[in-house]
ZANU-702998 format. One record per residue (C-alpha): residue in three letters; x, y, z; residue number from 0. Coordinates in pm, whole numbers. Layout:
N
R   rest     east    north       up    nr
R    ALA        X        Y        Z   NUM
...
***
This chain:
266
R   rest     east    north       up    nr
R    MET     6384     8061     7528     0
R    ALA     6333     8239     7171     1
R    LEU     6142     8535     7319     2
R    LEU     6462     8563     7593     3
R    ARG     6710     8551     7341     4
R    TRP     6497     8876     7163     5
R    THR     6457     9064     7496     6
R    LYS     6835     9016     7550     7
R    ARG     6903     9187     7195     8
R    HIS     6667     9427     7213     9
R    LEU     6728     9508     7603    10
R    VAL     6881     9871     7554    11
R    VAL     6589     9956     7304    12
R    LEU     6314     9801     7515    13
R    ALA     6473    10013     7813    14
R    GLY     6506    10350     7635    15
R    LEU     6154    10312     7485    16
R    LEU     6013    10244     7827    17
R    THR     6185    10533     7974    18
R    LEU     6066    10771     7667    19
R    GLY     5708    10645     7767    20
R    TYR     5763    10743     8118    21
R    LEU     5861    11047     8009    22
R    LEU     5583    11165     7795    23
R    LEU     5271    11024     8009    24
R    PRO     5254    11355     8148    25
R    ASN     5213    11514     7796    26
R    VAL     4949    11272     7702    27
R    VAL     4766    11344     7999    28
R    VAL     4757    11721     7934    29
R    THR     4656    11625     7578    30
R    VAL     4367    11393     7651    31
R    PHE     4264    11667     7912    32
R    SER     4245    11926     7636    33
R    PHE     3940    11777     7479    34
R    ASN     3780    11756     7846    35
R    ALA     3456    11948     7937    36
R    PRO     3457    11902     8310    37
R    LYS     3148    11982     8535    38
R    GLY     3332    12178     8789    39
R    ARG     3621    12434     8813    40
R    PHE     3876    12145     8801    41
R    ASN     3986    11976     8495    42
R    TYR     4092    11674     8678    43
R    GLU     3845    11399     8585    44
R    TRP     3734    11288     8264    45
R    GLN     3366    11410     8159    46
R    THR     3319    11470     7813    47
R    PHE     3471    11500     7503    48
R    SER     3500    11834     7384    49
R    THR     3657    12078     7123    50
R    ASP     3534    12412     7260    51
R    ALA     3896    12493     7456    52
R    TRP     4064    12450     7159    53
R    THR     3819    12670     6928    54
R    ASP     3842    12944     7204    55
R    PRO     4230    12925     7370    56
R    CYS     4206    13257     7498    57
R    GLY     3814    13234     7636    58
R    VAL     3986    13295     8008    59
R    ALA     4078    13636     8104    60
R    GLY     4432    13702     8108    61
R    LEU     4557    13368     7971    62
R    CYS     4699    13477     7646    63
R    ARG     4809    13810     7810    64
R    SER     5038    13599     8043    65
R    LEU     5155    13374     7784    66
R    SER     5205    13670     7559    67
R    LEU     5471    13837     7836    68
R    SER     5632    13495     7880    69
R    LEU     5716    13477     7499    70
R    GLN     5843    13823     7511    71
R    LEU     6033    13760     7833    72
R    ALA     6200    13445     7716    73
R    ALA     6281    13606     7394    74
R    TRP     6482    13868     7500    75
R    ALA     6599    13699     7799    76
R    THR     6723    13447     7538    77
R    LEU     6871    13715     7286    78
R    GLY     7085    13859     7593    79
R    ALA     7186    13546     7748    80
R    THR     7324    13435     7401    81
R    VAL     7502    13739     7294    82
R    LEU     7673    13750     7710    83
R    GLY     7709    13408     7690    84
R    THR     7881    13393     7366    85
R    MET     8126    13644     7446    86
R    ILE     8243    13486     7757    87
R    ALA     8268    13135     7655    88
R    PHE     8512    13260     7338    89
R    ALA     8681    13480     7637    90
R    LEU     8741    13188     7866    91
R    VAL     8843    12942     7627    92
R    ARG     9037    13144     7365    93
R    TYR     9243    13390     7619    94
R    CYS     9436    13396     7922    95
R    PHE     9404    13664     8165    96
R    ARG     9390    13680     8535    97
R    ALA     9118    13514     8773    98
R    ARG     9015    13305     8450    99
R    GLY     8977    12968     8682   100
R    ALA     8785    13200     8953   101
R    VAL     8535    13286     8658   102
R    ASN     8497    12945     8518   103
R    SER     8444    12821     8877   104
R    LEU     8195    13105     8921   105
R    ILE     8030    13031     8603   106
R    PHE     7860    12710     8775   107
R    LEU     7716    12900     9098   108
R    PRO     7383    12995     8911   109
R    MET     7364    12631     8824   110
R    ALA     7423    12496     9143   111
R    MET     7248    12694     9372   112
R    PRO     6910    12633     9499   113
R    GLU     6640    12888     9291   114
R    VAL     6500    13011     9586   115
R    VAL     6829    13118     9712   116
R    MET     6925    13332     9409   117
R    ALA     6532    13454     9403   118
R    ALA     6572    13608     9742   119
R    SER     6887    13781     9672   120
R    LEU     6763    13927     9334   121
R    LEU     6503    14069     9517   122
R    THR     6720    14239     9784   123
R    LEU     6968    14383     9526   124
R    PHE     6652    14536     9335   125
R    LEU     6473    14658     9670   126
R    ASN     6782    14815     9752   127
R    LEU     6858    14947     9431   128
R    GLY     6510    15107     9465   129
R    ALA     6411    14935     9134   130
R    GLN     6009    14888     9048   131
R    LEU     5943    14518     9049   132
R    GLY     5797    14393     8692   133
R    PHE     5917    14317     8330   134
R    TRP     6263    14508     8369   135
R    THR     6354    14303     8659   136
R    ILE     6241    13993     8546   137
R    LEU     6385    14006     8245   138
R    ILE     6758    14101     8428   139
R    ALA     6684    13803     8651   140
R    HIS     6608    13598     8373   141
R    ILE     6938    13685     8171   142
R    MET     7164    13633     8521   143
R    PHE     7021    13259     8552   144
R    CYS     7013    13185     8191   145
R    LEU     7380    13329     8137   146
R    SER     7554    13007     8299   147
R    PHE     7368    12746     8074   148
R    VAL     7483    12916     7730   149
R    VAL     7843    12974     7853   150
R    VAL     7871    12620     7927   151
R    ALA     7674    12507     7592   152
R    VAL     7910    12758     7375   153
R    LYS     8197    12687     7581   154
R    ALA     8183    12302     7536   155
R    ARG     8135    12383     7137   156
R    VAL     8448    12618     7103   157
R    MET     8682    12370     7279   158
R    SER     8603    12129     7032   159
R    MET     8678    12350     6776   160
R    ASP     8994    12277     6536   161
R    PRO     9193    12601     6512   162
R    ARG     9360    12501     6203   163
R    LEU     9061    12609     6002   164
R    GLU     9080    12969     6111   165
R    GLU     9452    12966     6056   166
R    ALA     9353    12863     5718   167
R    ALA     9081    13121     5653   168
R    ARG     9407    13351     5749   169
R    ASP     9642    13217     5538   170
R    LEU     9385    13282     5250   171
R    TYR     9378    13645     5313   172
R    ALA     9068    13644     5485   173
R    GLY     9027    13950     5776   174
R    PRO     8946    13907     6136   175
R    VAL     8564    13975     6048   176
R    GLN     8521    13795     5740   177
R    THR     8683    13486     5937   178
R    PHE     8474    13493     6236   179
R    VAL     8160    13553     6013   180
R    ARG     8205    13238     5730   181
R    VAL     8450    13021     5981   182
R    THR     8414    13081     6339   183
R    LEU     8039    13144     6377   184
R    PRO     7925    12881     6138   185
R    LEU     8110    12633     6358   186
R    ALA     8018    12729     6686   187
R    ALA     7669    12756     6563   188
R    PRO     7526    12429     6733   189
R    GLY     7645    12515     7032   190
R    ILE     7494    12862     7031   191
R    ALA     7200    12687     6935   192
R    ALA     7133    12462     7189   193
R    GLY     7238    12738     7442   194
R    ALA     6980    12968     7243   195
R    LEU     6722    12670     7337   196
R    LEU     6820    12609     7643   197
R    ALA     6773    12968     7747   198
R    PHE     6449    12998     7574   199
R    ALA     6297    12701     7777   200
R    LEU     6417    12774     8112   201
R    SER     6313    13119     8073   202
R    PHE     5950    13052     7979   203
R    ASP     5919    12790     8209   204
R    ASP     6069    12993     8561   205
R    PHE     5829    13037     8833   206
R    ILE     6049    13074     9161   207
R    ILE     6259    13350     9055   208
R    THR     5996    13513     8852   209
R    ASN     5788    13497     9155   210
R    PHE     5985    13685     9344   211
R    THR     6100    13983     9058   212
R    ALA     5765    13991     8926   213
R    GLY     5575    14245     9142   214
R    SER     5226    14256     8997   215
R    THR     5373    14147     8656   216
R    VAL     5178    13797     8587   217
R    THR     5366    13552     8366   218
R    PHE     5198    13224     8238   219
R    PRO     5371    12972     8476   220
R    MET     5244    13263     8765   221
R    PHE     4928    13242     8589   222
R    VAL     4906    12852     8589   223
R    TRP     5017    12842     8956   224
R    GLY     4746    13101     9059   225
R    SER     4469    12892     8851   226
R    ALA     4507    12599     9025   227
R    GLN     4424    12780     9373   228
R    ARG     4065    12835     9209   229
R    GLY     4019    12620     8928   230
R    THR     4226    12486     8638   231
R    PRO     4070    12598     8289   232
R    VAL     4088    12368     8001   233
R    GLN     4282    12606     7800   234
R    ILE     4611    12591     7995   235
R    ASN     4595    12191     7905   236
R    VAL     4510    12365     7527   237
R    ILE     4858    12591     7546   238
R    GLY     5061    12313     7701   239
R    THR     5001    12051     7436   240
R    ALA     5009    12323     7144   241
R    MET     5352    12425     7300   242
R    PHE     5460    12038     7335   243
R    VAL     5386    12004     6946   244
R    VAL     5560    12276     6843   245
R    ALA     5870    12177     7014   246
R    VAL     5842    11832     6882   247
R    LEU     5834    12014     6521   248
R    PHE     6125    12175     6580   249
R    VAL     6323    11862     6683   250
R    LEU     6198    11686     6384   251
R    ALA     6267    11968     6157   252
R    GLY     6673    11980     6279   253
R    MET     6674    11631     6220   254
R    VAL     6550    11626     5860   255
R    VAL     6805    11934     5809   256
R    GLY     7077    11772     5970   257
R    ASN     7015    11430     5781   258
R    ARG     7019    11618     5436   259
R    ARG     7369    11789     5510   260
R    LYS     7519    11439     5612   261
R    ARG     7356    11327     5237   262
R    GLN     7523    11656     5075   263
R    LYS     7869    11598     5210   264
R    PRO     8084    11401     4979   265
***
């Protein structure tokens, strides 16, 4: 009976831990097999513990080149989508103009549309324009489909902002630029950061749209897909594990900074 009562009291916590464990299970498998030394081409069965892949993560030809390309694309796509998405979000929340409702509805289309449909449409557009498929077509495509996610994240934050804070800054003789830099931008920063992180993850991880618009360019997801046809090198698990660890460190750092700011508030 005591065990049953304890389970009822902590049912939500237990369910959350089980869900978290289920979500993290693939990452655990990837991490474990990054220390494997497979005898064949495929890294699907555990053979022998080895750290060779960790000491030489670029040992597979083309892996680090594709990784570098994906990081560059993700960085530029994040910058472009964040700047444009932030301006669109402020325009939709702060200003009234014709077709505002239509624009609000159209913003959700890239999020609701299947990626293969968008990819085929973008490929048709680029071919009709005579554009050379490669880095720039991938970048344009990534900015286009990341834009909606940034707009939604920033728009939610802007809508929750108290306009009286900006009015108070203007009452204290702050100019438009000073008000934006010192009041508006810091208040909107969490939404902008969330949109930027989401855009980076979506751009780096994308395969379908990239595959349609890449031409002969090979990004990291395309390299992983191509490698899976011939044999999966252990270095792919190493890169995946390293990226997971970096993401976790970013989250922990954000939590620490947030807790310190809460403690500093009077």
